[in-house]
Backbone as a printed PyTorch tensor [residue, N CA C, xyz], in Angstrom:
tensor([[[ 71.9900, -52.1850, -59.7840],
         [ 70.7660, -51.3760, -60.4060],
         [ 69.4530, -51.9530, -59.8120]],

        [[ 69.3080, -53.4180, -60.2150],
         [ 68.3760, -54.1730, -60.0290],
         [ 67.8380, -54.1910, -58.5450]],

        [[ 68.8390, -54.0180, -57.4570],
         [ 68.7230, -53.7990, -55.7180],
         [ 68.0550, -52.6040, -55.7630]],

        [[ 68.5980, -51.2300, -56.5580],
         [ 68.1020, -50.0700, -55.7610],
         [ 66.7980, -50.0040, -56.6270]],

        [[ 66.1310, -50.5620, -57.4620],
         [ 64.9050, -50.2970, -57.8550],
         [ 63.8500, -51.1010, -56.7300]],

        [[ 64.1560, -52.4840, -56.3760],
         [ 63.2970, -53.2770, -55.4370],
         [ 63.5060, -52.1040, -54.5280]],

        [[ 64.6610, -51.8580, -53.9530],
         [ 64.3370, -51.2190, -52.5630],
         [ 63.5590, -49.5240, -52.5430]],

        [[ 64.1120, -49.1490, -53.7880],
         [ 62.8820, -47.7740, -53.8900],
         [ 60.8980, -48.4860, -53.8690]],

        [[ 60.8590, -49.5210, -54.7200],
         [ 59.6970, -50.0010, -54.8320],
         [ 59.1390, -50.5810, -53.2200]],

        [[ 59.9060, -50.9900, -52.6030],
         [ 59.6470, -51.3700, -51.1760],
         [ 59.4570, -50.0770, -50.0190]],

        [[ 60.4900, -49.2550, -50.7290],
         [ 60.0800, -47.8890, -49.5400],
         [ 58.8060, -47.3010, -50.1080]],

        [[ 58.5310, -47.1430, -51.6450],
         [ 57.1780, -46.9750, -51.8500],
         [ 56.0410, -47.3290, -51.3210]],

        [[ 56.0060, -48.6540, -51.3500],
         [ 54.7310, -49.1660, -50.7510],
         [ 54.8770, -48.9820, -49.0770]],

        [[ 55.6590, -48.7970, -48.6740],
         [ 55.9780, -48.3580, -47.3020],
         [ 55.2790, -47.2940, -46.9870]],

        [[ 55.9300, -46.3390, -47.5480],
         [ 55.0430, -44.5690, -47.4270],
         [ 53.5600, -44.8030, -47.6470]],

        [[ 53.2020, -45.3070, -49.0490],
         [ 51.5100, -45.5600, -49.4790],
         [ 51.0120, -46.2650, -47.9870]],

        [[ 51.4080, -47.3860, -47.4430],
         [ 50.5740, -47.7920, -46.2840],
         [ 50.6600, -47.2790, -45.0240]],

        [[ 51.8670, -46.3060, -44.7830],
         [ 51.9100, -45.4290, -43.8970],
         [ 50.8140, -44.1720, -44.1050]],

        [[ 50.8240, -43.6310, -45.0530],
         [ 49.5280, -42.6910, -45.4470],
         [ 48.2210, -43.2820, -45.1150]],

        [[ 48.1240, -44.5280, -45.5300],
         [ 46.9700, -45.0330, -45.5310],
         [ 46.5060, -45.3290, -44.1010]],

        [[ 47.3310, -45.9960, -43.2530],
         [ 47.0960, -46.0210, -41.9060],
         [ 46.5530, -45.0580, -40.9800]],

        [[ 47.4380, -43.7170, -41.5110],
         [ 47.2670, -42.5100, -40.5990],
         [ 45.9520, -42.1640, -40.8920]],

        [[ 45.3720, -41.9940, -41.9970],
         [ 44.0050, -41.3640, -42.2320],
         [ 42.7350, -42.2550, -41.8720]],

        [[ 43.0210, -43.8540, -41.4350],
         [ 41.9480, -44.4170, -40.8660],
         [ 41.2440, -44.0800, -39.8480]],

        [[ 40.2110, -44.0240, -39.4600],
         [ 39.5100, -43.6110, -38.3380],
         [ 38.7630, -44.8510, -37.4520]],

        [[ 38.8200, -44.5990, -36.1860],
         [ 38.4470, -45.5270, -35.4050],
         [ 37.3980, -46.0010, -35.2950]],

        [[ 36.6340, -47.0610, -35.1440],
         [ 35.3600, -47.5630, -35.1770],
         [ 34.9770, -47.5250, -34.0480]],

        [[ 33.8030, -46.6650, -33.4650],
         [ 33.3320, -46.4510, -32.0300],
         [ 31.9440, -47.3610, -32.0980]],

        [[ 31.7060, -48.4260, -31.5250],
         [ 30.6140, -49.4860, -31.2790],
         [ 29.6160, -48.6690, -30.2340]],

        [[ 28.2260, -48.7650, -30.7470],
         [ 27.4200, -48.5090, -29.6530],
         [ 27.1010, -49.7070, -28.6980]],

        [[ 26.8370, -48.9170, -27.0710],
         [ 27.0160, -50.1980, -26.4580],
         [ 25.9780, -51.0400, -26.7000]],

        [[ 26.0690, -52.3160, -26.1100],
         [ 24.8890, -53.3790, -26.3870],
         [ 23.7520, -53.0290, -25.3560]],

        [[ 24.0160, -52.0560, -24.1550],
         [ 22.8610, -51.9340, -23.5030],
         [ 22.0510, -50.9100, -24.0090]],

        [[ 22.4260, -49.9890, -24.9690],
         [ 21.3820, -49.0630, -25.9570],
         [ 20.9550, -49.6590, -27.1490]],

        [[ 21.6650, -50.6850, -27.3580],
         [ 20.8250, -51.3010, -28.6850],
         [ 19.8220, -52.1450, -28.3770]],

        [[ 20.1250, -52.7140, -27.2290],
         [ 19.0250, -53.7940, -26.5580],
         [ 17.7250, -52.4890, -25.6410]],

        [[ 16.5600, -52.6200, -26.2970],
         [ 15.5480, -51.6830, -24.9610],
         [ 15.3890, -52.3660, -23.9290]],

        [[ 14.9390, -53.7170, -24.2430],
         [ 14.5430, -54.4950, -22.9150],
         [ 15.7520, -54.7260, -21.7280]],

        [[ 16.8380, -54.3910, -21.9470],
         [ 17.8210, -54.3400, -20.7950],
         [ 17.7550, -53.1790, -20.0930]],

        [[ 16.9420, -53.2610, -18.9180],
         [ 16.7830, -51.9790, -18.1750],
         [ 18.1470, -51.2830, -17.1900]],

        [[ 18.9670, -52.5810, -17.0640],
         [ 19.9880, -51.9710, -15.9290],
         [ 21.3280, -52.7430, -16.5540]],

        [[ 21.9440, -51.9270, -17.5520],
         [ 23.3770, -52.4760, -18.1380],
         [ 24.2030, -52.7790, -17.1930]],

        [[ 25.0410, -53.9500, -17.5130],
         [ 26.2170, -54.1330, -16.2640],
         [ 27.4420, -53.4720, -16.9920]],

        [[ 28.1190, -53.2070, -15.8360],
         [ 29.3600, -52.2690, -15.8560],
         [ 30.3480, -53.0440, -16.2550]],

        [[ 31.6100, -52.6330, -17.1310],
         [ 32.2960, -53.6090, -17.3130],
         [ 34.0430, -53.0490, -16.7890]],

        [[ 33.3320, -51.7010, -15.8970],
         [ 34.2560, -51.3620, -15.0930],
         [ 33.7240, -49.8280, -14.4030]],

        [[ 34.4420, -50.1090, -13.0650],
         [ 33.6850, -48.8890, -12.3100],
         [ 35.0430, -48.4740, -11.2790]],

        [[ 34.6300, -47.2210, -11.1990],
         [ 35.9580, -46.6370, -10.5710],
         [ 35.6160, -45.5840,  -9.5550]],

        [[ 36.7170, -44.9340,  -8.9940],
         [ 36.4670, -44.0550,  -7.9400],
         [ 37.4360, -42.9070,  -8.4360]],

        [[ 37.1160, -41.8650,  -7.9690],
         [ 37.8760, -40.6160,  -8.6010],
         [ 39.6530, -40.5810,  -8.3220]],

        [[ 40.1490, -40.4700,  -9.1880],
         [ 41.8090, -40.6730,  -8.8750],
         [ 42.1000, -39.1330,  -8.4120]],

        [[ 41.5050, -37.9810,  -8.8270],
         [ 41.9630, -36.9270,  -8.3830],
         [ 40.8270, -35.7990,  -8.1810]],

        [[ 40.9970, -34.8560,  -7.1360],
         [ 39.9010, -34.2940,  -6.4760],
         [ 39.7360, -32.8950,  -7.3180]],

        [[ 38.8340, -32.5730,  -7.4210],
         [ 39.1770, -30.8490,  -8.0680],
         [ 38.4290, -29.8570,  -7.0330]],

        [[ 38.8700, -28.7270,  -7.2290],
         [ 38.3110, -27.8240,  -6.3240],
         [ 36.8310, -27.1240,  -6.3930]],

        [[ 36.2930, -27.6950,  -7.7900],
         [ 34.9030, -27.3350,  -7.7760],
         [ 33.9520, -27.5420,  -6.8440]],

        [[ 33.0020, -26.5750,  -6.8010],
         [ 31.8020, -26.8140,  -5.6560],
         [ 30.6430, -27.5500,  -6.1310]],

        [[ 29.5440, -27.5870,  -5.3210],
         [ 28.6580, -28.2920,  -6.0940],
         [ 27.3330, -27.2220,  -5.7550]],

        [[ 26.4830, -27.2540,  -6.5860],
         [ 25.4700, -26.5400,  -6.2090],
         [ 24.0470, -27.2590,  -6.4050]],

        [[ 23.4690, -27.1950,  -5.2140],
         [ 22.3550, -28.3430,  -4.8100],
         [ 21.2460, -27.5570,  -4.1870]],

        [[ 19.5600, -27.7810,  -4.4510],
         [ 18.6520, -27.5650,  -3.6330],
         [ 18.9640, -28.0440,  -2.4410]],

        [[ 18.2240, -27.4980,  -1.3650],
         [ 18.0520, -28.2590,  -0.0540],
         [ 16.7360, -29.2910,  -0.1480]],

        [[ 16.1370, -29.1230,  -0.8620],
         [ 14.9400, -30.3750,  -1.2220],
         [ 15.5340, -31.6300,  -1.7370]],

        [[ 15.2050, -32.6920,  -0.8830],
         [ 15.1470, -33.8840,  -1.6850],
         [ 14.0260, -34.4460,  -2.1470]],

        [[ 13.8390, -34.9290,  -3.8050],
         [ 12.7460, -35.3770,  -4.1070],
         [ 12.4330, -36.6890,  -3.4610]],

        [[ 11.1570, -37.1680,  -3.5790],
         [ 10.8830, -38.1930,  -3.0060],
         [ 10.6130, -39.3500,  -4.0950]],

        [[ 10.8040, -39.1820,  -5.4850],
         [ 10.5280, -39.9980,  -6.3560],
         [ 12.2380, -40.7450,  -6.9920]],

        [[ 12.9870, -39.9490,  -6.6820],
         [ 14.5470, -40.5900,  -6.9780],
         [ 15.4240, -40.6250,  -5.7720]],

        [[ 16.5790, -40.9410,  -5.3810],
         [ 17.4940, -41.2080,  -4.5960],
         [ 18.3810, -40.2820,  -4.3980]],

        [[ 18.7240, -39.1990,  -5.5260],
         [ 19.6080, -38.2270,  -5.4470],
         [ 18.7740, -36.6650,  -5.0160]],

        [[ 19.8050, -35.9620,  -4.5540],
         [ 19.5120, -34.6880,  -4.1850],
         [ 19.2630, -33.8700,  -5.5430]],

        [[ 18.2390, -32.9530,  -5.9380],
         [ 18.0980, -32.0920,  -6.9030],
         [ 19.1030, -31.0610,  -6.8090]],

        [[ 19.6910, -31.0140,  -8.1620],
         [ 20.9370, -29.8290,  -8.3310],
         [ 21.8880, -30.1530,  -9.1900]],

        [[ 22.8190, -29.4500,  -9.5320],
         [ 23.9370, -29.8650, -10.4290],
         [ 25.3330, -30.1840,  -9.9540]],

        [[ 25.8110, -31.3220,  -9.8620],
         [ 27.1000, -31.5300,  -8.9780],
         [ 28.1120, -31.7670, -10.2700]],

        [[ 29.4130, -31.3070,  -9.8010],
         [ 30.5630, -31.5130, -10.7550],
         [ 31.5880, -32.2210,  -9.6770]],

        [[ 31.7450, -33.1250, -10.9520],
         [ 32.6040, -34.7140, -10.9390],
         [ 34.1520, -34.0650, -10.6240]],

        [[ 34.6910, -34.9300, -10.0610],
         [ 36.5150, -34.5960, -10.0260],
         [ 36.9230, -34.7170, -11.3020]],

        [[ 38.2400, -33.9790, -11.6600],
         [ 38.8460, -34.6620, -12.8400],
         [ 39.4440, -35.8480, -12.8370]],

        [[ 39.3240, -36.4560, -13.9890],
         [ 40.2380, -37.6760, -14.2940],
         [ 40.6330, -37.9870, -15.3070]],

        [[ 41.9420, -38.5930, -15.0660],
         [ 42.7770, -38.4030, -16.1480],
         [ 42.5170, -39.5430, -17.0210]],

        [[ 42.3850, -39.0690, -18.4170],
         [ 42.0640, -40.2810, -19.8370],
         [ 42.8900, -40.1940, -20.6310]],

        [[ 44.5470, -40.3600, -20.2430],
         [ 45.4700, -40.4970, -21.0030],
         [ 46.2330, -39.5910, -21.6110]],

        [[ 45.0060, -39.3590, -22.5900],
         [ 45.0020, -37.9710, -23.6260],
         [ 44.5830, -36.5580, -23.4570]],

        [[ 44.1450, -36.6660, -22.0230],
         [ 43.5430, -35.4570, -21.6900],
         [ 42.8470, -35.8150, -20.2630]],

        [[ 42.3300, -34.6070, -19.9180],
         [ 41.0560, -35.0300, -18.8390],
         [ 39.8530, -34.8620, -19.0250]],

        [[ 39.1780, -35.6020, -18.3440],
         [ 37.7340, -35.9820, -18.4310],
         [ 37.1070, -35.1870, -16.9890]],

        [[ 35.8720, -34.4300, -17.1970],
         [ 35.5040, -33.7970, -15.8570],
         [ 33.7800, -33.7720, -16.2680]],

        [[ 32.7830, -34.4140, -15.7060],
         [ 31.5230, -34.1890, -15.9890],
         [ 30.6060, -33.0380, -14.7090]],

        [[ 29.8150, -32.7410, -15.4300],
         [ 28.7240, -32.0690, -14.6320],
         [ 27.3310, -32.8120, -14.6200]],

        [[ 26.8650, -33.1890, -13.3930],
         [ 25.2460, -33.7030, -13.5410],
         [ 24.4160, -33.1050, -13.0610]],

        [[ 22.9730, -33.1620, -13.9130],
         [ 22.1550, -32.4920, -13.0690],
         [ 20.8790, -33.4940, -12.9130]],

        [[ 20.5240, -33.1500, -11.6310],
         [ 19.6350, -33.8070, -10.9740],
         [ 18.3270, -33.0510, -11.0310]],

        [[ 17.2690, -33.8190, -11.4720],
         [ 15.9760, -33.1430, -11.5060],
         [ 14.9320, -34.5440, -10.8920]],

        [[ 14.1830, -34.1110, -10.0860],
         [ 13.1700, -35.2380,  -9.2880],
         [ 13.9150, -36.1330,  -8.7530]],

        [[ 15.0210, -36.1940,  -8.4990],
         [ 15.7680, -36.9530,  -7.7570],
         [ 16.4970, -38.0770,  -8.7680]],

        [[ 16.4610, -38.0430,  -9.8450],
         [ 16.8110, -38.6110, -11.1330],
         [ 17.8800, -37.9520, -11.9440]],

        [[ 18.7160, -38.3760, -12.3270],
         [ 19.9320, -37.7440, -13.5990],
         [ 19.0280, -37.3730, -14.7580]],

        [[ 19.3290, -36.0940, -14.9960],
         [ 18.8380, -35.6280, -16.3480],
         [ 19.2960, -35.1240, -17.1320]],

        [[ 20.4630, -34.8370, -16.8130],
         [ 21.2600, -34.5410, -17.8240],
         [ 22.8870, -34.6670, -17.5340]],

        [[ 23.9720, -34.8420, -18.2870],
         [ 25.2080, -35.1580, -18.0270],
         [ 26.2890, -34.2340, -19.1880]],

        [[ 26.8790, -33.3400, -18.6280],
         [ 27.1910, -32.2350, -19.0940],
         [ 29.0900, -32.4700, -19.1410]],

        [[ 29.6720, -32.6890, -20.3430],
         [ 31.5660, -32.4760, -20.1660],
         [ 31.9360, -31.2680, -20.0730]],

        [[ 32.5970, -30.9480, -18.9700],
         [ 33.2600, -29.9560, -18.7790],
         [ 34.5960, -29.8390, -19.4040]],

        [[ 35.0010, -30.9910, -19.6370],
         [ 36.4330, -31.3440, -20.0140],
         [ 36.5710, -32.5780, -20.5920]],

        [[ 37.0900, -32.6140, -21.8640],
         [ 37.2380, -33.9680, -22.6860],
         [ 38.6010, -33.7180, -23.3790]],

        [[ 39.0750, -34.8700, -23.7820],
         [ 40.4340, -35.0230, -24.4990],
         [ 40.2640, -34.2350, -25.9480]],

        [[ 40.8410, -33.2320, -26.4870],
         [ 40.3960, -32.4750, -27.1850],
         [ 41.5000, -31.8790, -28.0540]],

        [[ 42.4780, -32.2960, -27.4490],
         [ 44.0100, -31.7370, -28.4850],
         [ 44.3620, -32.2580, -29.5710]],

        [[ 44.2430, -33.4650, -29.9480],
         [ 44.6240, -33.9800, -31.0520],
         [ 43.1770, -34.3890, -32.3160]],

        [[ 43.1790, -34.5110, -33.2280],
         [ 42.1360, -34.6410, -34.0340],
         [ 41.4870, -36.0400, -33.9740]],

        [[ 42.3060, -36.7540, -33.6250],
         [ 42.0430, -38.1990, -33.2990],
         [ 41.2040, -38.3520, -32.1120]],

        [[ 41.4600, -37.2910, -31.1040],
         [ 40.9350, -37.4940, -29.7890],
         [ 39.2300, -36.8730, -29.7290]],

        [[ 39.4640, -35.5200, -30.7860],
         [ 38.0940, -35.1580, -31.0780],
         [ 37.4210, -35.9810, -31.7960]],

        [[ 37.9000, -36.8290, -33.0890],
         [ 36.9220, -37.3810, -33.6170],
         [ 36.0020, -38.8830, -32.7810]],

        [[ 37.3380, -39.1810, -32.0710],
         [ 36.8570, -40.3660, -31.2020],
         [ 35.4730, -39.8580, -29.9120]],

        [[ 35.8590, -39.0070, -29.4500],
         [ 35.1630, -38.3130, -28.3650],
         [ 33.6660, -37.6380, -28.8200]],

        [[ 33.9420, -37.3220, -30.2370],
         [ 32.4400, -36.7370, -30.6360],
         [ 31.6900, -37.9560, -30.6250]],

        [[ 32.2390, -39.1620, -30.8890],
         [ 31.1590, -40.5310, -31.2030],
         [ 30.6880, -40.8390, -29.7920]],

        [[ 31.8460, -40.8850, -28.9110],
         [ 31.5380, -41.5200, -27.7540],
         [ 30.7490, -40.9500, -26.6390]],

        [[ 31.0260, -39.6030, -26.3600],
         [ 30.4070, -39.0200, -25.2910],
         [ 28.9760, -38.8390, -25.5630]],

        [[ 28.0590, -38.7360, -26.5560],
         [ 26.5500, -39.0730, -26.5740],
         [ 26.2000, -40.4160, -26.3770]],

        [[ 26.8900, -41.6100, -26.6700],
         [ 26.6010, -42.6530, -25.8580],
         [ 26.9750, -42.7450, -24.4620]],

        [[ 27.7960, -42.2930, -23.8930],
         [ 28.3800, -42.3620, -22.3140],
         [ 27.1780, -41.2270, -21.5900]],

        [[ 26.9510, -40.6640, -22.1190],
         [ 25.5910, -39.4940, -21.5270],
         [ 24.4900, -40.4360, -21.4190]],

        [[ 24.0910, -40.9650, -22.6210],
         [ 23.0610, -41.7710, -22.7820],
         [ 22.8570, -42.8670, -21.7840]],

        [[ 24.0340, -43.8420, -21.6810],
         [ 23.8820, -44.6000, -20.8750],
         [ 24.0260, -44.2950, -19.1630]],

        [[ 24.5370, -43.0090, -18.8740],
         [ 24.3030, -42.6510, -17.4760],
         [ 23.0680, -42.4040, -17.0910]],

        [[ 22.2630, -41.6680, -18.1490],
         [ 20.8930, -41.1660, -17.8400],
         [ 19.9250, -42.5860, -17.4900]],

        [[ 20.1280, -43.3870, -18.9060],
         [ 19.6290, -44.7630, -18.6630],
         [ 19.5630, -45.6830, -17.5330]],

        [[ 20.8760, -45.5350, -16.9960],
         [ 20.8030, -46.7700, -16.0610],
         [ 21.0600, -45.8910, -14.6630]],

        [[ 21.2210, -44.8040, -14.6300],
         [ 20.6060, -43.8710, -13.2470],
         [ 22.0880, -43.9290, -12.2250]],

        [[ 22.7180, -44.4760, -12.7040],
         [ 23.8370, -44.3550, -11.7620],
         [ 25.6410, -44.3190, -12.6960]],

        [[ 26.2550, -45.0010, -12.2170],
         [ 27.5130, -44.7570, -12.4710],
         [ 28.0310, -46.0560, -13.1370]],

        [[ 27.1920, -46.8910, -13.4040],
         [ 27.3850, -48.2400, -14.0880],
         [ 27.2050, -48.1370, -15.3050]],

        [[ 28.1140, -47.6550, -16.2000],
         [ 28.0670, -47.4920, -17.3420],
         [ 28.8770, -48.2070, -18.2090]],

        [[ 28.8490, -48.7270, -19.1490],
         [ 29.5120, -49.4050, -20.1340],
         [ 30.6640, -48.7730, -20.8900]],

        [[ 31.7420, -49.4920, -20.7020],
         [ 32.8920, -48.7150, -21.4510],
         [ 32.9630, -48.9330, -22.9720]],

        [[ 32.9450, -47.7880, -23.6300],
         [ 32.9210, -47.8010, -25.1050],
         [ 34.1260, -48.4080, -25.8540]],

        [[ 34.0170, -49.0600, -26.7690],
         [ 35.1790, -49.8410, -27.4350],
         [ 35.7230, -48.7440, -28.4950]],

        [[ 36.7910, -48.5140, -28.4530],
         [ 37.6310, -47.3840, -29.0270],
         [ 37.6010, -46.2200, -28.2510]],

        [[ 37.3990, -46.0790, -27.2440],
         [ 37.4800, -45.1030, -26.3350],
         [ 37.5500, -45.3900, -25.0970]],

        [[ 38.2390, -46.2740, -24.5790],
         [ 38.4680, -46.8710, -23.5570],
         [ 38.6830, -46.0000, -22.2150]],

        [[ 39.9030, -45.3140, -22.7620],
         [ 40.4910, -44.2040, -21.5640],
         [ 39.6130, -43.1230, -21.0450]],

        [[ 38.7640, -42.6820, -22.0670],
         [ 37.6410, -41.7620, -21.9110],
         [ 36.5860, -42.1080, -21.1280]],

        [[ 36.2430, -43.5190, -21.5380],
         [ 34.9900, -44.1420, -20.8520],
         [ 35.2810, -44.0790, -19.0310]],

        [[ 36.5170, -44.5210, -19.0540],
         [ 36.9680, -45.0780, -17.8360],
         [ 37.1310, -43.3230, -16.8840]],

        [[ 37.5000, -42.5420, -17.2770],
         [ 37.6990, -41.3940, -16.8470],
         [ 36.5360, -40.7900, -16.7020]],

        [[ 35.4270, -41.0880, -17.6920],
         [ 34.2010, -40.4870, -17.2270],
         [ 33.3180, -41.3750, -16.3340]],

        [[ 33.7240, -42.6990, -16.1200],
         [ 33.1730, -43.2560, -14.8740],
         [ 33.4760, -42.7040, -13.4510]],

        [[ 34.6310, -42.5460, -13.9430],
         [ 35.3580, -41.9530, -12.2260],
         [ 34.6070, -40.5710, -11.9530]],

        [[ 34.5770, -39.5670, -12.6700],
         [ 33.8670, -38.1790, -12.5630],
         [ 32.6090, -38.3990, -12.5020]],

        [[ 32.1440, -39.2560, -13.0510],
         [ 30.5840, -39.1690, -12.7200],
         [ 30.1970, -39.8530, -11.4870]],

        [[ 30.5630, -40.9260, -11.0010],
         [ 30.8060, -41.7240,  -9.9810],
         [ 30.9580, -40.5350,  -8.7330]],

        [[ 31.5540, -39.8590,  -8.8420],
         [ 32.2770, -38.6630,  -7.8640],
         [ 31.1290, -37.5610,  -7.5570]],

        [[ 30.8020, -37.1130,  -8.8350],
         [ 29.2750, -36.1470,  -9.0190],
         [ 28.2050, -37.0820,  -8.3690]],

        [[ 27.9500, -38.1620,  -8.5010],
         [ 26.8950, -38.9860,  -8.0280],
         [ 26.8380, -38.9400,  -6.5710]],

        [[ 28.5000, -39.2130,  -5.9140],
         [ 28.2490, -39.6080,  -4.2980],
         [ 27.8010, -38.1670,  -3.6250]],

        [[ 28.2460, -37.0070,  -4.4230],
         [ 27.9150, -35.4950,  -3.8810],
         [ 26.5300, -35.4420,  -3.7610]],

        [[ 25.6270, -36.0890,  -4.8970],
         [ 24.2740, -36.3300,  -4.9400],
         [ 23.3760, -36.8200,  -4.1840]],

        [[ 24.3940, -38.0200,  -3.5990],
         [ 23.4080, -39.1120,  -2.6520],
         [ 22.7850, -38.2940,  -1.5430]],

        [[ 21.3650, -38.8300,  -1.5610],
         [ 20.5570, -37.9680,  -0.3690],
         [ 20.6960, -39.0510,   0.8170]]])
């Protein structure tokens, strides 16, 4: 009888522990390059090229700006695999510089993916605009999304090169 209660207690502790672990949310850390205003050009912890190509076309004006090194317009990057889903971005270039980055696709089929990406996507967008290239830091806790973002962003920027 004593063994039964010990086994029941161990099982109860296991259930309580499992529930607690399931409801913990990952912590997304702000990249160091965004916390230090003096760092003009962040170092990349990874860069990549697009692993898949997309049938999307780019829309760009024929005029190239003298103040930046990209052609003005909107450029859609390739679809990149982020393990839990796909990432695709659209880069808007104005006056030769990246002015906006929009996520067209991102992993959003699970609540944890939604939670992580809601925190990571603004940082990735801010990093891309700040660096003006595809060299953005990978967000801790959102590694797969960050790597896929870099691939899609790099592909879009290659289309925007003047």
